[in-house]
Structure formats: structure tokens, C-alpha cells
Biopython code that builds the backbone (N, CA, C, O; Angstrom):
import numpy as np
from Bio.PDB.StructureBuilder import StructureBuilder

atoms = [
    (1, "UNK", "N", (1.887, 10.142, 17.594)),
    (1, "UNK", "CA", (0.792, 9.196, 17.530)),
    (1, "UNK", "C", (0.443, 8.793, 18.961)),
    (1, "UNK", "O", (1.320, 8.461, 19.758)),
    (2, "UNK", "N", (-0.834, 8.828, 19.266)),
    (2, "UNK", "CA", (-1.267, 8.447, 20.611)),
    (2, "UNK", "C", (-1.276, 6.928, 20.752)),
    (2, "UNK", "O", (-1.178, 6.197, 19.766)),
    (3, "UNK", "N", (-1.395, 6.468, 21.997)),
    (3, "UNK", "CA", (-1.470, 5.026, 22.241)),
    (3, "UNK", "C", (-2.710, 4.428, 21.584)),
    (3, "UNK", "O", (-2.653, 3.333, 21.025)),
    (4, "UNK", "N", (-3.822, 5.142, 21.650)),
    (4, "UNK", "CA", (-5.057, 4.653, 21.018)),
    (4, "UNK", "C", (-4.897, 4.547, 19.498)),
    (4, "UNK", "O", (-5.352, 3.580, 18.887)),
    (5, "UNK", "N", (-4.252, 5.538, 18.901)),
    (5, "UNK", "CA", (-4.022, 5.492, 17.451)),
    (5, "UNK", "C", (-3.107, 4.330, 17.087)),
    (5, "UNK", "O", (-3.319, 3.662, 16.074)),
    (6, "UNK", "N", (-2.093, 4.089, 17.908)),
    (6, "UNK", "CA", (-1.195, 2.966, 17.653)),
    (6, "UNK", "C", (-1.938, 1.644, 17.772)),
    (6, "UNK", "O", (-1.758, 0.756, 16.938)),
    (7, "UNK", "N", (-2.773, 1.502, 18.800)),
    (7, "UNK", "CA", (-3.550, 0.263, 18.947)),
    (7, "UNK", "C", (-4.444, 0.044, 17.730)),
    (7, "UNK", "O", (-4.550, -1.073, 17.223)),
    (8, "UNK", "N", (-5.083, 1.108, 17.266)),
    (8, "UNK", "CA", (-5.957, 0.994, 16.087)),
    (8, "UNK", "C", (-5.144, 0.608, 14.850)),
    (8, "UNK", "O", (-5.591, -0.199, 14.035)),
    (9, "UNK", "N", (-3.963, 1.179, 14.717)),
    (9, "UNK", "CA", (-3.108, 0.870, 13.574)),
    (9, "UNK", "C", (-2.633, -0.583, 13.632)),
    (9, "UNK", "O", (-2.580, -1.265, 12.608)),
    (10, "UNK", "N", (-2.290, -1.050, 14.827)),
    (10, "UNK", "CA", (-1.885, -2.450, 14.995)),
    (10, "UNK", "C", (-3.047, -3.375, 14.632)),
    (10, "UNK", "O", (-2.843, -4.401, 13.985)),
    (11, "UNK", "N", (-4.272, -3.014, 15.049)),
    (11, "UNK", "CA", (-5.453, -3.818, 14.717)),
    (11, "UNK", "C", (-5.669, -3.846, 13.204)),
    (11, "UNK", "O", (-5.951, -4.899, 12.632)),
    (12, "UNK", "N", (-5.536, -2.688, 12.562)),
    (12, "UNK", "CA", (-5.697, -2.636, 11.104)),
    (12, "UNK", "C", (-4.645, -3.486, 10.416)),
    (12, "UNK", "O", (-4.942, -4.199, 9.458)),
    (13, "UNK", "N", (-3.427, -3.410, 10.900)),
    (13, "UNK", "CA", (-2.344, -4.188, 10.318)),
    (13, "UNK", "C", (-2.632, -5.681, 10.437)),
    (13, "UNK", "O", (-2.417, -6.443, 9.495)),
    (14, "UNK", "N", (-3.114, -6.080, 11.588)),
    (14, "UNK", "CA", (-3.454, -7.485, 11.812)),
    (14, "UNK", "C", (-4.575, -7.940, 10.870)),
    (14, "UNK", "O", (-4.507, -9.023, 10.289)),
    (15, "UNK", "N", (-5.588, -7.115, 10.730)),
    (15, "UNK", "CA", (-6.705, -7.463, 9.845)),
    (15, "UNK", "C", (-6.268, -7.535, 8.388)),
    (15, "UNK", "O", (-6.706, -8.413, 7.645)),
    (16, "UNK", "N", (-5.405, -6.612, 7.985)),
    (16, "UNK", "CA", (-4.904, -6.640, 6.611)),
    (16, "UNK", "C", (-4.034, -7.876, 6.375)),
    (16, "UNK", "O", (-4.086, -8.479, 5.303)),
    (17, "UNK", "N", (-3.246, -8.245, 7.362)),
    (17, "UNK", "CA", (-2.427, -9.455, 7.259)),
    (17, "UNK", "C", (-3.314, -10.688, 7.099)),
    (17, "UNK", "O", (-3.027, -11.564, 6.283)),
    (18, "UNK", "N", (-4.391, -10.753, 7.881)),
    (18, "UNK", "CA", (-5.341, -11.862, 7.741)),
    (18, "UNK", "C", (-5.934, -11.888, 6.343)),
    (18, "UNK", "O", (-6.093, -12.953, 5.746)),
    (19, "UNK", "N", (-6.258, -10.722, 5.827)),
    (19, "UNK", "CA", (-6.836, -10.622, 4.493)),
    (19, "UNK", "C", (-5.893, -11.199, 3.436)),
    (19, "UNK", "O", (-6.338, -11.869, 2.504)),
    (20, "UNK", "N", (-4.601, -10.941, 3.579)),
    (20, "UNK", "CA", (-3.648, -11.430, 2.577)),
    (20, "UNK", "C", (-3.513, -12.950, 2.614)),
    (20, "UNK", "O", (-3.024, -13.548, 1.656)),
    (21, "UNK", "N", (-3.934, -13.575, 3.697)),
    (21, "UNK", "CA", (-3.848, -15.035, 3.806)),
    (21, "UNK", "C", (-5.070, -15.729, 3.209)),
    (21, "UNK", "O", (-5.071, -16.945, 3.020)),
    (22, "UNK", "N", (-6.096, -14.960, 2.917)),
    (22, "UNK", "CA", (-7.316, -15.521, 2.321)),
    (22, "UNK", "C", (-7.036, -15.840, 0.853)),
    (22, "UNK", "O", (-6.366, -15.059, 0.178)),
    (23, "UNK", "N", (-7.532, -16.965, 0.347)),
    (23, "UNK", "CA", (-7.302, -17.314, -1.066)),
    (23, "UNK", "C", (-7.782, -16.235, -2.042)),
    (23, "UNK", "O", (-7.223, -16.081, -3.128)),
    (24, "UNK", "N", (-8.800, -15.506, -1.657)),
    (24, "UNK", "CA", (-9.320, -14.453, -2.526)),
    (24, "UNK", "C", (-8.349, -13.306, -2.726)),
    (24, "UNK", "O", (-8.431, -12.591, -3.725)),
    (25, "UNK", "N", (-7.422, -13.121, -1.779)),
    (25, "UNK", "CA", (-6.443, -12.035, -1.917)),
    (25, "UNK", "C", (-5.597, -12.242, -3.163)),
    (25, "UNK", "O", (-5.395, -11.310, -3.942)),
    (26, "UNK", "N", (-5.106, -13.446, -3.353)),
    (26, "UNK", "CA", (-4.265, -13.712, -4.523)),
    (26, "UNK", "C", (-5.061, -13.569, -5.816)),
    (26, "UNK", "O", (-4.528, -13.128, -6.834)),
    (27, "UNK", "N", (-6.329, -13.942, -5.772)),
    (27, "UNK", "CA", (-7.198, -13.749, -6.940)),
    (27, "UNK", "C", (-7.293, -12.254, -7.256)),
    (27, "UNK", "O", (-7.191, -11.854, -8.415)),
    (28, "UNK", "N", (-7.488, -11.433, -6.222)),
    (28, "UNK", "CA", (-7.564, -9.986, -6.405)),
    (28, "UNK", "C", (-6.256, -9.428, -6.962)),
    (28, "UNK", "O", (-6.270, -8.620, -7.890)),
    (29, "UNK", "N", (-5.134, -9.855, -6.400)),
    (29, "UNK", "CA", (-3.828, -9.373, -6.861)),
    (29, "UNK", "C", (-3.604, -9.762, -8.321)),
    (29, "UNK", "O", (-3.170, -8.939, -9.128)),
    (30, "UNK", "N", (-3.900, -11.010, -8.655)),
    (30, "UNK", "CA", (-3.730, -11.458, -10.041)),
    (30, "UNK", "C", (-4.618, -10.661, -10.995)),
    (30, "UNK", "O", (-4.176, -10.249, -12.068)),
    (31, "UNK", "N", (-5.865, -10.448, -10.598)),
    (31, "UNK", "CA", (-6.785, -9.686, -11.439)),
    (31, "UNK", "C", (-6.295, -8.243, -11.619)),
    (31, "UNK", "O", (-6.305, -7.706, -12.726)),
    (32, "UNK", "N", (-5.873, -7.635, -10.523)),
    (32, "UNK", "CA", (-5.393, -6.248, -10.597)),
    (32, "UNK", "C", (-4.161, -6.160, -11.495)),
    (32, "UNK", "O", (-4.057, -5.252, -12.319)),
    (33, "UNK", "N", (-3.239, -7.091, -11.340)),
    (33, "UNK", "CA", (-2.039, -7.085, -12.188)),
    (33, "UNK", "C", (-2.401, -7.252, -13.659)),
    (33, "UNK", "O", (-1.817, -6.606, -14.530)),
    (34, "UNK", "N", (-3.367, -8.122, -13.925)),
    (34, "UNK", "CA", (-3.817, -8.317, -15.308)),
    (34, "UNK", "C", (-4.444, -7.030, -15.860)),
    (34, "UNK", "O", (-4.171, -6.635, -16.994)),
    (35, "UNK", "N", (-5.292, -6.378, -15.044)),
    (35, "UNK", "CA", (-5.951, -5.141, -15.486)),
    (35, "UNK", "C", (-4.974, -3.992, -15.671)),
    (35, "UNK", "O", (-5.254, -3.061, -16.426)),
    (36, "UNK", "N", (-3.832, -4.041, -14.997)),
    (36, "UNK", "CA", (-2.860, -2.952, -15.093)),
    (36, "UNK", "C", (-1.924, -3.106, -16.292)),
    (36, "UNK", "O", (-1.231, -2.152, -16.649)),
    (37, "UNK", "N", (-1.888, -4.265, -16.913)),
    (37, "UNK", "CA", (-0.943, -4.495, -18.012)),
    (37, "UNK", "C", (-1.091, -3.486, -19.147)),
    (37, "UNK", "O", (-0.121, -2.826, -19.521)),
    (38, "UNK", "N", (-2.282, -3.364, -19.687)),
    (38, "UNK", "CA", (-2.492, -2.467, -20.835)),
    (38, "UNK", "C", (-2.225, -0.999, -20.483)),
    (38, "UNK", "O", (-1.537, -0.315, -21.240)),
    (39, "UNK", "N", (-2.745, -0.493, -19.362)),
    (39, "UNK", "CA", (-2.435, 0.902, -19.023)),
    (39, "UNK", "C", (-0.934, 1.136, -18.806)),
    (39, "UNK", "O", (-0.410, 2.179, -19.196)),
    (40, "UNK", "N", (-0.248, 0.179, -18.191)),
    (40, "UNK", "CA", (1.205, 0.330, -18.006)),
    (40, "UNK", "C", (1.909, 0.428, -19.358)),
    (40, "UNK", "O", (2.766, 1.287, -19.565)),
    (41, "UNK", "N", (1.533, -0.460, -20.267)),
    (41, "UNK", "CA", (2.157, -0.448, -21.595)),
    (41, "UNK", "C", (1.870, 0.879, -22.307)),
    (41, "UNK", "O", (2.746, 1.442, -22.963)),
    (42, "UNK", "N", (0.650, 1.364, -22.172)),
    (42, "UNK", "CA", (0.292, 2.631, -22.821)),
    (42, "UNK", "C", (1.159, 3.770, -22.286)),
    (42, "UNK", "O", (1.638, 4.604, -23.054)),
    (43, "UNK", "N", (1.357, 3.803, -20.976)),
    (43, "UNK", "CA", (2.176, 4.866, -20.381)),
    (43, "UNK", "C", (3.630, 4.714, -20.807)),
    (43, "UNK", "O", (4.269, 5.687, -21.209)),
    (44, "UNK", "N", (4.149, 3.502, -20.720)),
    (44, "UNK", "CA", (5.563, 3.272, -21.031)),
    (44, "UNK", "C", (5.893, 3.467, -22.509)),
    (44, "UNK", "O", (7.008, 3.857, -22.855)),
    (45, "UNK", "N", (4.923, 3.196, -23.374)),
    (45, "UNK", "CA", (5.167, 3.303, -24.812)),
    (45, "UNK", "C", (4.580, 4.575, -25.419)),
    (45, "UNK", "O", (4.370, 4.654, -26.630)),
    (46, "UNK", "N", (4.318, 5.558, -24.578)),
    (46, "UNK", "CA", (3.757, 6.839, -25.021)),
    (46, "UNK", "C", (2.464, 6.639, -25.803)),
    (46, "UNK", "O", (2.205, 7.325, -26.793)),
    (47, "UNK", "N", (1.657, 5.685, -25.339)),
    (47, "UNK", "CA", (0.405, 5.393, -26.013)),
    (47, "UNK", "C", (-0.797, 6.086, -25.410)),
    (47, "UNK", "O", (-1.937, 5.725, -25.705)),
    (48, "UNK", "N", (-0.557, 7.074, -24.572)),
    (48, "UNK", "CA", (-1.681, 7.821, -24.004)),
    (48, "UNK", "C", (-2.037, 8.962, -24.951)),
    (48, "UNK", "O", (-1.169, 9.517, -25.624)),
    (49, "UNK", "N", (-3.316, 9.302, -24.996)),
    (49, "UNK", "CA", (-3.818, 10.274, -25.958)),
    (49, "UNK", "C", (-3.281, 11.685, -25.729)),
    (49, "UNK", "O", (-2.843, 12.364, -26.657)),
    (50, "UNK", "N", (-3.328, 12.101, -24.474)),
    (50, "UNK", "CA", (-2.918, 13.461, -24.145)),
    (50, "UNK", "C", (-2.537, 13.517, -22.671)),
    (50, "UNK", "O", (-2.527, 12.501, -21.977)),
    (51, "UNK", "N", (-2.225, 14.717, -22.210)),
    (51, "UNK", "CA", (-1.770, 14.884, -20.830)),
    (51, "UNK", "C", (-2.848, 14.440, -19.831)),
    (51, "UNK", "O", (-2.531, 13.765, -18.852)),
    (52, "UNK", "N", (-4.094, 14.801, -20.059)),
    (52, "UNK", "CA", (-5.173, 14.419, -19.146)),
    (52, "UNK", "C", (-5.296, 12.898, -19.053)),
    (52, "UNK", "O", (-5.481, 12.357, -17.963)),
    (53, "UNK", "N", (-5.194, 12.217, -20.175)),
    (53, "UNK", "CA", (-5.270, 10.754, -20.184)),
    (53, "UNK", "C", (-4.075, 10.158, -19.435)),
    (53, "UNK", "O", (-4.208, 9.172, -18.711)),
    (54, "UNK", "N", (-2.911, 10.775, -19.624)),
    (54, "UNK", "CA", (-1.712, 10.332, -18.908)),
    (54, "UNK", "C", (-1.910, 10.464, -17.396)),
    (54, "UNK", "O", (-1.608, 9.540, -16.642)),
    (55, "UNK", "N", (-2.417, 11.613, -16.964)),
    (55, "UNK", "CA", (-2.626, 11.862, -15.541)),
    (55, "UNK", "C", (-3.643, 10.871, -14.973)),
    (55, "UNK", "O", (-3.416, 10.299, -13.907)),
    (56, "UNK", "N", (-4.742, 10.666, -15.663)),
    (56, "UNK", "CA", (-5.768, 9.724, -15.202)),
    (56, "UNK", "C", (-5.210, 8.301, -15.129)),
    (56, "UNK", "O", (-5.449, 7.587, -14.156)),
    (57, "UNK", "N", (-4.479, 7.899, -16.144)),
    (57, "UNK", "CA", (-3.941, 6.534, -16.187)),
    (57, "UNK", "C", (-2.907, 6.306, -15.095)),
    (57, "UNK", "O", (-2.955, 5.301, -14.386)),
    (58, "UNK", "N", (-1.978, 7.233, -14.961)),
    (58, "UNK", "CA", (-0.950, 7.056, -13.929)),
    (58, "UNK", "C", (-1.558, 7.174, -12.529)),
    (58, "UNK", "O", (-1.103, 6.507, -11.600)),
    (59, "UNK", "N", (-2.560, 7.999, -12.376)),
    (59, "UNK", "CA", (-3.246, 8.099, -11.087)),
    (59, "UNK", "C", (-3.949, 6.804, -10.731)),
    (59, "UNK", "O", (-3.894, 6.353, -9.587)),
    (60, "UNK", "N", (-4.609, 6.206, -11.710)),
    (60, "UNK", "CA", (-5.286, 4.933, -11.496)),
    (60, "UNK", "C", (-4.276, 3.847, -11.135)),
    (60, "UNK", "O", (-4.488, 3.086, -10.191)),
    (61, "UNK", "N", (-3.180, 3.778, -11.886)),
    (61, "UNK", "CA", (-2.148, 2.780, -11.603)),
    (61, "UNK", "C", (-1.568, 2.973, -10.201)),
    (61, "UNK", "O", (-1.360, 2.004, -9.471)),
    (62, "UNK", "N", (-1.312, 4.215, -9.833)),
    (62, "UNK", "CA", (-0.783, 4.511, -8.508)),
    (62, "UNK", "C", (-1.765, 4.072, -7.420)),
    (62, "UNK", "O", (-1.361, 3.509, -6.402)),
    (63, "UNK", "N", (-3.038, 4.328, -7.638)),
    (63, "UNK", "CA", (-4.062, 3.938, -6.668)),
    (63, "UNK", "C", (-4.173, 2.436, -6.503)),
    (63, "UNK", "O", (-4.300, 1.942, -5.382)),
    (64, "UNK", "N", (-4.127, 1.708, -7.601)),
    (64, "UNK", "CA", (-4.201, 0.249, -7.525)),
    (64, "UNK", "C", (-2.979, -0.296, -6.786)),
    (64, "UNK", "O", (-3.109, -1.159, -5.917)),
    (65, "UNK", "N", (-1.797, 0.206, -7.131)),
    (65, "UNK", "CA", (-0.575, -0.225, -6.434)),
    (65, "UNK", "C", (-0.671, 0.078, -4.942)),
    (65, "UNK", "O", (-0.310, -0.758, -4.114)),
    (66, "UNK", "N", (-1.152, 1.259, -4.601)),
    (66, "UNK", "CA", (-1.263, 1.641, -3.189)),
    (66, "UNK", "C", (-2.213, 0.702, -2.447)),
    (66, "UNK", "O", (-1.929, 0.281, -1.326)),
    (67, "UNK", "N", (-3.342, 0.377, -3.078)),
    (67, "UNK", "CA", (-4.304, -0.519, -2.439)),
    (67, "UNK", "C", (-3.707, -1.907, -2.215)),
    (67, "UNK", "O", (-3.902, -2.509, -1.158)),
    (68, "UNK", "N", (-2.991, -2.403, -3.198)),
    (68, "UNK", "CA", (-2.383, -3.729, -3.057)),
    (68, "UNK", "C", (-1.252, -3.714, -2.038)),
    (68, "UNK", "O", (-0.928, -4.749, -1.457)),
    (69, "UNK", "N", (-0.652, -2.554, -1.819)),
    (69, "UNK", "CA", (0.454, -2.429, -0.861)),
    (69, "UNK", "C", (-0.008, -2.061, 0.548)),
    (69, "UNK", "O", (0.820, -1.962, 1.454)),
    (70, "UNK", "N", (-1.312, -1.855, 0.754)),
    (70, "UNK", "CA", (-1.795, -1.452, 2.082)),
    (70, "UNK", "C", (-1.283, -2.361, 3.199)),
    (70, "UNK", "O", (-0.817, -1.848, 4.216)),
    (71, "UNK", "N", (-1.349, -3.691, 3.058)),
    (71, "UNK", "CA", (-0.864, -4.527, 4.158)),
    (71, "UNK", "C", (0.596, -4.246, 4.517)),
    (71, "UNK", "O", (0.934, -4.149, 5.697)),
    (72, "UNK", "N", (1.442, -4.116, 3.532)),
    (72, "UNK", "CA", (2.856, -3.830, 3.771)),
    (72, "UNK", "C", (3.049, -2.424, 4.317)),
    (72, "UNK", "O", (3.847, -2.212, 5.230)),
    (73, "UNK", "N", (2.327, -1.473, 3.763)),
    (73, "UNK", "CA", (2.445, -0.079, 4.183)),
    (73, "UNK", "C", (2.039, 0.105, 5.648)),
    (73, "UNK", "O", (2.743, 0.763, 6.413)),
    (74, "UNK", "N", (0.912, -0.473, 6.027)),
    (74, "UNK", "CA", (0.427, -0.314, 7.398)),
    (74, "UNK", "C", (1.350, -1.043, 8.374)),
    (74, "UNK", "O", (1.620, -0.530, 9.460)),
    (75, "UNK", "N", (1.840, -2.231, 8.008)),
    (75, "UNK", "CA", (2.790, -2.946, 8.871)),
    (75, "UNK", "C", (4.055, -2.120, 9.066)),
    (75, "UNK", "O", (4.600, -2.077, 10.169)),
    (76, "UNK", "N", (4.525, -1.467, 8.014)),
    (76, "UNK", "CA", (5.715, -0.620, 8.120)),
    (76, "UNK", "C", (5.447, 0.593, 9.008)),
    (76, "UNK", "O", (6.333, 1.019, 9.749)),
    (77, "UNK", "N", (4.247, 1.152, 8.944)),
    (77, "UNK", "CA", (3.894, 2.276, 9.797)),
    (77, "UNK", "C", (3.931, 1.862, 11.275)),
    (77, "UNK", "O", (4.411, 2.608, 12.128)),
    (78, "UNK", "N", (3.415, 0.660, 11.559)),
    (78, "UNK", "CA", (3.450, 0.146, 12.928)),
    (78, "UNK", "C", (4.895, -0.012, 13.390)),
    (78, "UNK", "O", (5.254, 0.432, 14.481)),
    (79, "UNK", "N", (5.725, -0.645, 12.558)),
    (79, "UNK", "CA", (7.122, -0.862, 12.929)),
    (79, "UNK", "C", (7.859, 0.452, 13.151)),
    (79, "UNK", "O", (8.641, 0.574, 14.093)),
    (80, "UNK", "N", (7.615, 1.423, 12.299)),
    (80, "UNK", "CA", (8.257, 2.724, 12.431)),
    (80, "UNK", "C", (7.883, 3.381, 13.760)),
    (80, "UNK", "O", (8.741, 3.923, 14.456)),
    (81, "UNK", "N", (6.612, 3.330, 14.100)),
    (81, "UNK", "CA", (6.169, 3.940, 15.358)),
    (81, "UNK", "C", (6.736, 3.193, 16.561)),
    (81, "UNK", "O", (7.155, 3.818, 17.535)),
    (82, "UNK", "N", (6.753, 1.860, 16.503)),
    (82, "UNK", "CA", (7.312, 1.098, 17.620)),
    (82, "UNK", "C", (8.803, 1.382, 17.790)),
    (82, "UNK", "O", (9.289, 1.505, 18.914)),
    (83, "UNK", "N", (9.521, 1.483, 16.686)),
    (83, "UNK", "CA", (10.953, 1.818, 16.760)),
    (83, "UNK", "C", (11.156, 3.224, 17.306)),
    (83, "UNK", "O", (12.054, 3.456, 18.116)),
    (84, "UNK", "N", (10.328, 4.157, 16.866)),
    (84, "UNK", "CA", (10.434, 5.529, 17.366)),
    (84, "UNK", "C", (10.219, 5.562, 18.870)),
    (84, "UNK", "O", (10.922, 6.269, 19.591)),
    (85, "UNK", "N", (9.246, 4.794, 19.338)),
    (85, "UNK", "CA", (8.970, 4.756, 20.776)),
    (85, "UNK", "C", (10.105, 4.094, 21.548)),
    (85, "UNK", "O", (10.463, 4.539, 22.638)),
    (86, "UNK", "N", (10.675, 3.019, 20.975)),
    (86, "UNK", "CA", (11.819, 2.370, 21.642)),
    (86, "UNK", "C", (12.992, 3.326, 21.765)),
    (86, "UNK", "O", (13.622, 3.414, 22.818)),
    (87, "UNK", "N", (13.281, 4.034, 20.698)),
    (87, "UNK", "CA", (14.371, 4.998, 20.711)),
    (87, "UNK", "C", (14.116, 6.127, 21.714)),
    (87, "UNK", "O", (15.039, 6.596, 22.378)),
    (88, "UNK", "N", (12.880, 6.547, 21.814)),
    (88, "UNK", "CA", (12.539, 7.621, 22.745)),
    (88, "UNK", "C", (12.675, 7.142, 24.189)),
    (88, "UNK", "O", (12.970, 7.938, 25.081)),
    (89, "UNK", "N", (12.461, 5.842, 24.424)),
    (89, "UNK", "CA", (12.560, 5.293, 25.774)),
    (89, "UNK", "C", (13.976, 4.972, 26.194)),
    (89, "UNK", "O", (14.249, 4.838, 27.386)),
    (90, "UNK", "N", (14.894, 4.845, 25.229)),
    (90, "UNK", "CA", (16.280, 4.519, 25.551)),
    (90, "UNK", "C", (16.959, 5.715, 26.191)),
    (90, "UNK", "O", (16.816, 6.844, 25.719)),
    (91, "UNK", "N", (17.702, 5.469, 27.270)),
    (91, "UNK", "CA", (18.416, 6.584, 27.893)),
    (91, "UNK", "C", (19.604, 7.001, 27.019)),
    (91, "UNK", "O", (20.246, 6.176, 26.369)),
    (92, "UNK", "N", (19.869, 8.288, 27.026)),
    (92, "UNK", "CA", (21.015, 8.789, 26.265)),
    (92, "UNK", "C", (22.282, 8.512, 27.047)),
    (92, "UNK", "O", (22.292, 8.603, 28.275)),
    (93, "UNK", "N", (23.345, 8.176, 26.346)),
    (93, "UNK", "CA", (24.623, 7.883, 27.008)),
    (93, "UNK", "C", (25.459, 9.115, 27.191)),
    (93, "UNK", "O", (26.562, 9.038, 27.732)),
]
sb = StructureBuilder()
sb.init_structure("model")
sb.init_model(0)
sb.init_chain("A")
sb.init_seg("    ")
for serial, (resi, resn, name, xyz) in enumerate(atoms, 1):
    if name == "N":
        sb.init_residue(resn, " ", resi, " ")
    sb.init_atom(name, np.array(xyz, "f"), 0.0, 1.0, " ", f" {name:<3s}", serial, name[0])
structure = sb.get_structure()
């Protein structure tokens, strides 16, 4: 990862963190969790019609989870890169 890419990732992480502090974020999370209840139950209780419906439902659930996890995911990416750089800068004993 280049320095410019890292700076952009840090900026994105900061913006996503700000977003999670907005009152609307919790409204979005609550709404998404509510909307995911029925599809989760359908998948867990074998209530999907067929394989295509299963794939679509689990794909949708995965996408919603990924979107809600973006702030955590991007922050972890920043930390991983910073740790990698620290380790690369440390002299070997």
C-alpha cells in the first residue's frame, strides 16, 4: 500500500467513525437489523424456496452485514497497515 493509499484509507476511516457518531447511524443499524430478522429466520429454519432463493437471501444478508461493519473493517485495515509498517521499520536482532 502506498503512502497516498494509506492517507486515503485513514481519511475514510475517520469519516466512517464520524458517521457512526451521528444519531442517524443507530437508526440505520436498528432498521437493518429489523429488516434482516425474517430472512435470517428463513435461512436458519430452511424456509427458503430453493437454492437460488437461498443464494440471494444469504448474499443480501452478507451485504447488509458488510455495510454495517464498514467502519470497523476500514479501521482494522488501517491498523493492520500501520502495524505492518512498524514491523518493517524495526531492525532485526
